[in-house]
C-alpha angles and dihedrals in degrees: 000000000000118000120232107232094182089076121096086235108032109226148149095211096089092251092167090069094053103063095175093054092042092054092047092052092043087054090052094045098076089048088055092049091049089051089050090050093050102033106021127088105327120238097356102097092110095047118109107229127193097233138173114234124190113243100164140011092230106116091213094065113358106143146048128208129219147126112289137170102235097231086057094051109129103241111184150151117276128172123189115247114285116254106234113246091354114188131206106270103200145015132045094316094050113154096025121115116278119250124258091185131040113266108234094234092058098040099107094041094050091047090052092050092050094045093049091051092043092050092061094058101065090033093067091048089054092048091053100039097111099042094093090074092065102035115157091216143348088256089059093043090055091049090051091052092046089055090047097051091046092051085053090053091048087056088054090052093057094040090055090055091048093050097041101045111020106052120206093349089056093049091051091048090051090055091049091054087068095040097059117074134195111264094003109151093213103035109017126171116276099249122057096227090060091059094056112111117244102203100155139040095245087062089047092054090048092046093052090046099046109018098039086049088058085052089054091055094046090050091047089053093049091045086067091056121129087225095089100201089056091048093050093047092053095045090061093041088058089060089061096037092065091072092055092058090044089058090053098045096045091041093056089042090055091050089052092048093051092046091052089051090053092046090053093045093050095036092227144095092206106135093212093056092044091052091047087057090055100255135118110254115224096244088056091050088051089056091054091048090051092050099048097038093051091045091051098047088061088065090074091066133224120347091238115040132169088193093060089047092052093044091054097042091048093048096244100119126013135188118280109272091004092185091072091072129077099210112058098170102048097195093142103024125112137192125214107231138179119229136167113269094212092245099081094275139094127248130194121221141166112248126190105265092229090061093044099054093112088059092047089055093044091053091050090048093053091050088054091049089055091066094072092044091055089054094048092045092051088056091049091048093049088053089058095247123140098211117108128194115226140184115247120243112275086238094060119107095350122170098182135048133016093327096048112139095356119139100246123157122229085257090059099254121140110229137169119290092240093054092045093052090048095050100039093093087059091058106039130031114286121212090261090051091052091046090054092050090048088053089060092054100100116152115248111189105159114110112261095008121120135199112256095247097060132054122232117265118261092241141005130248122287092354093305120133120265090244093058114126095250092172122034105203115214 
């Protein structure tokens, strides 16, 4: 489905034939642009950025590349092609036709799901708005801006659904998506992780690896929804989301590569000497992985959840890649799960699968996260080093669910509160760690040049050389 770029709001939802909806979205558009001006990438509105813009929803050739001023980027509304005669694929109504309108009994729940997803998109732009000033290369700066504009488009995707299917309530929610701000003490973003500051590029790489991967799993779950417009919106958003995780995985891989080069050059694995040489030692990288992974696993919610059970049974939100499973109703299924016993120990119990779907998704997510670690660890092993990067236990540093606030080590062991408080700076970045990483954040804006703490990428963007001028700074 080709997208009409002559429209004020590029779209493939036939907006021109729905004048009421078109006017409502055209009313929202300047508010969005004002938000981008105030809360988007700071001081780069005049820069020409080599960006990817969606021109079709055909996966074989869906985008074009070219130099764009970010405020002129053509954000729009794009739904994946409809699946003919699509049926509900899970829950109690499995096999019935999917919905083209919102059933009244699920109106408030669907709206909450869409608003929560929509709130994450502008939040990450706000978290990353100052990073351009300390970019390690023009290649990285361009990737940051590509992530930012696509998060902006994902906001448009959710706002379209709110305007098109939820009436006045939806319009008010769309306004609120621009009124909340990441880290704002009065009107913060809905989810805690999206209020965490991202003040350095190591955090950005970890965020795009871990937190955008959570986004992938949430979008995959919503792509299974019986509400077909939501499913189609999320299916196309997943096409764009893949790049965000690529930025994270290759970014961390480049940090590992550069650190290994320094270790070989100095003939040591001493963190102090590696830091003195201007590189990120592997134990410090492990702390960042612990912080952002533990922050991101909270986004899946409590281990036992009646909401996730109801959302699945009612057909609102499925499991990622639902077709991989044999049982799509889950009325008799159980999941064996660990939980604290309240006495300083851990018990194992069988929980109804419907109530444990958050944990099912969290387990799938962590397996996916392991893929990058295996790659990075192979590089470390090939370099002859004994250190290995690991994922923390899903019970470590939790702020929601059965493990919330409990003193659990990254290895998953319950310990005393006093020992936990003493050792926490060994597991997540301390203020001095963060200060050191910030000291590395020196802007490098000459084509082909890289900051000293990160290796060059293996290849450029869209078959261009690494030393291409991906961002022309005004």
